[in-house]
C-alpha positions in Angstrom: 6.7 2.3 -13.9 7.4 5.5 -11.7 4.2 6.9 -9.8 2.8 10.1 -10.2 2.6 11.8 -6.5 0.1 14.6 -6.6 1.3 18.1 -5.3 -0.5 19.3 -2.6 1.2 22.3 -1.3 -0.6 24.8 -3.3 -4.2 23.8 -1.9 -3.1 23.3 1.7 -1.5 26.7 1.6 -4.2 28.4 0.3 -6.4 26.7 2.7 -4.3 27.9 5.8 -4.4 31.5 3.9 -8.2 31.4 3.9 -8.8 30.3 7.6 -6.7 33.3 8.6 -8.4 35.6 6.5 -11.8 34.1 7.9 -10.4 34.8 11.6 -9.2 38.2 11.3 -12.7 38.6 9.5 -14.8 37.4 12.3 -12.9 39.2 14.6 -13.1 42.4 12.9 -16.6 42.2 12.6 -17.2 41.0 16.2 -14.8 43.5 18.1 -14.3 46.1 15.8 -18.2 46.6 14.1 -19.5 45.0 17.0 -21.8 42.9 15.4 -23.3 39.8 17.2 -21.2 36.3 17.7 -23.9 34.5 15.9 -24.2 37.3 13.2 -20.3 37.2 12.9 -19.7 33.8 12.6 -22.7 33.2 10.1 -21.0 35.7 7.7 -17.2 34.8 8.0 -18.5 31.2 7.9 -20.5 31.5 4.9 -17.5 33.6 2.9 -15.1 31.2 3.7 -16.9 28.2 3.1 -17.9 29.5 -0.4 -14.8 30.3 -1.3 -13.7 27.0 -0.4 -16.2 25.4 -3.0 -15.1 27.8 -5.4 -11.2 26.5 -5.0 -12.7 23.0 -5.4 -14.7 24.1 -8.6 -12.0 25.7 -10.2 -10.0 22.4 -9.6 -12.5 20.7 -11.2 -12.5 22.9 -14.4 -8.8 23.1 -14.7 -8.8 19.4 -14.9 -10.1 19.7 -18.7 -7.9 20.7 -21.4 -8.4 24.0 -23.1 -7.1 24.6 -26.7 -6.4 27.8 -28.2 -6.5 30.0 -24.9 -3.9 31.1 -22.7 -3.8 29.0 -19.5 -3.0 31.7 -17.5 -5.4 34.2 -19.0 -8.1 31.7 -18.9 -7.7 31.1 -15.3 -7.6 35.0 -14.1 -11.0 35.5 -15.9 -12.3 32.4 -14.9 -11.5 33.4 -11.2 -13.3 37.0 -12.0 -16.1 35.3 -13.4 -17.0 33.2 -10.3 -16.0 36.1 -8.0 -18.4 38.2 -9.5 -21.3 35.4 -9.4 -20.0 34.8 -5.5 -20.4 38.5 -4.7 -24.1 38.8 -6.4 -25.3 35.7 -4.6 -23.8 36.8 -1.3 -25.5 39.8 -1.0 -28.7 37.8 -2.4 -28.4 35.5 0.3 -27.9 38.0 3.2 -30.7 40.5 1.7 -33.0 37.3 1.9 -32.1 36.1 5.3 -31.7 39.2 7.1 -34.1 41.7 5.4 -34.9 43.9 8.4 -31.3 44.3 9.7 -30.4 47.5 7.8 -27.1 47.9 9.6 -25.7 44.6 8.2 -27.4 44.9 5.0 -25.6 48.0 4.9 -22.1 46.4 6.0 -22.2 44.2 3.2 -22.9 47.0 0.6 -20.1 48.7 1.6 -17.6 45.7 2.1 -18.8 44.3 -1.7 -15.9 45.8 -3.3 -13.6 44.6 -1.0 -14.6 41.3 -0.1 -14.8 41.1 -4.1 -11.1 41.6 -4.6 -10.1 39.5 -1.6 -11.6 36.6 -3.1 -10.5 37.4 -6.6 -6.9 37.3 -5.3 -7.2 34.1 -3.3 -8.7 32.3 -6.2 -6.4 33.9 -9.0 -3.5 32.8 -6.9 -4.8 29.1 -6.1 -5.7 28.5 -9.8 -2.2 30.0 -11.3 0.1 28.6 -8.7 -1.7 25.1 -8.7 -1.7 25.2 -12.4 2.2 25.6 -12.7 2.5 23.0 -10.0 0.8 20.3 -11.6 2.8 20.9 -15.0 6.1 20.7 -13.1 4.4 17.6 -11.7 3.4 16.0 -15.3 6.7 17.2 -16.9 8.8 15.5 -13.9 6.7 12.2 -14.7 7.3 12.4 -18.4 11.0 12.5 -17.4 10.9 9.9 -15.1 8.7 7.7 -17.8 11.5 8.7 -20.5 14.2 7.6 -18.0 12.1 4.3 -17.4 11.6 3.4 -21.1 15.0 4.0 -21.9 16.3 1.7 -19.2 13.3 -1.0 -20.4 15.2 -0.3 -24.1 18.6 -0.9 -22.6 17.5 -4.2 -20.7 16.1 -5.4 -23.8 19.2 -4.8 -26.1 21.2 -6.4 -23.3 19.0 -9.5 -23.1 19.1 -9.9 -27.3 22.9 -9.5 -26.7 23.1 -12.1 -24.0 20.8 -14.5 -26.2 23.3 -13.9 -29.3 26.3 -14.9 -26.9 25.0 -17.8 -25.2 25.1 -20.1 -28.5 28.8 -19.2 -28.9 29.6 -19.9 -25.4 27.9 -23.4 -25.3 29.8 -23.9 -28.8 33.1 -23.3 -27.6 32.5 -25.2 -24.1 31.5 -28.4 -26.2 34.5 -27.9 -28.0 36.9 -27.6 -25.0 34.9 -31.0 -23.0 35.3 -32.8 -26.6 39.1 -32.0 -26.4 39.2 -33.0 -22.3 37.4 -36.3 -23.2 40.4 -38.2 -24.5 42.8 -36.4 -22.1 41.1 -35.6 -18.8 37.8 -37.9 -18.4 37.5 -36.8 -15.1 37.8 -33.1 -15.6 35.6 -33.3 -18.7 33.0 -34.7 -16.5 33.2 -32.0 -14.1 33.2 -29.3 -16.9 29.8 -31.0 -18.1 28.3 -30.7 -14.4 29.5 -27.1 -14.1 27.9 -26.1 -17.5 24.8 -28.3 -16.4 24.7 -26.1 -13.2 24.9 -22.9 -15.2 22.1 -23.4 -17.6 20.0 -24.5 -14.6 20.8 -21.3 -12.6 20.5 -19.2 -16.0 17.0 -20.7 -16.5 15.6 -20.3 -13.1 17.2 -16.9 -12.8 14.7 -15.8 -15.8 11.6 -17.4 -14.5 11.9 -15.5 -10.9 12.7 -12.0 -12.3 10.4 -9.6 -11.2 8.7 -7.2 -13.6 6.8 -4.4 -13.1 3.2 -3.7 -13.8 
């Protein structure tokens, strides 16, 4: 039976985009806004890692079937909700860890909306594209399973037909041997040996046939 091969392209592309965004984020903080290396690295690392965690969380939640709700609308709303929670927790963390760094806190307040939009776009794109990618994989798997089952059905029908034909073959062969015994005994013995070899090969072929598990 054909095995499903998971499509990882969506996750790979999302991670690459997230890495590029994080690098640009760091460069802007360090060389445009002139924050220190440590603070810039903390900010982009914290942003990238938390978004990555949300991506895996979305992937886990999406694995559960939700009935009666449009998938696309649900995924967009889910990304929006996670983004809102993320923006709040990120601000709470920054204010808790850097209470005296007024400049950094003000920078976060000014960039909160932009951060939320970027995070929401990343999460929504991953959610929707990955959902359709998985759906396409499932549809392909169903088609392959259908083709495989049809092939099994054909094989079973051919086996049944062969089982019905074999008694007629044996009956005709025995009649031929019976007719040859009085005319050409040597040829009749040769025919018996050939028939014996034929059935021996048929039995051995059935014993050594590979069956997919």
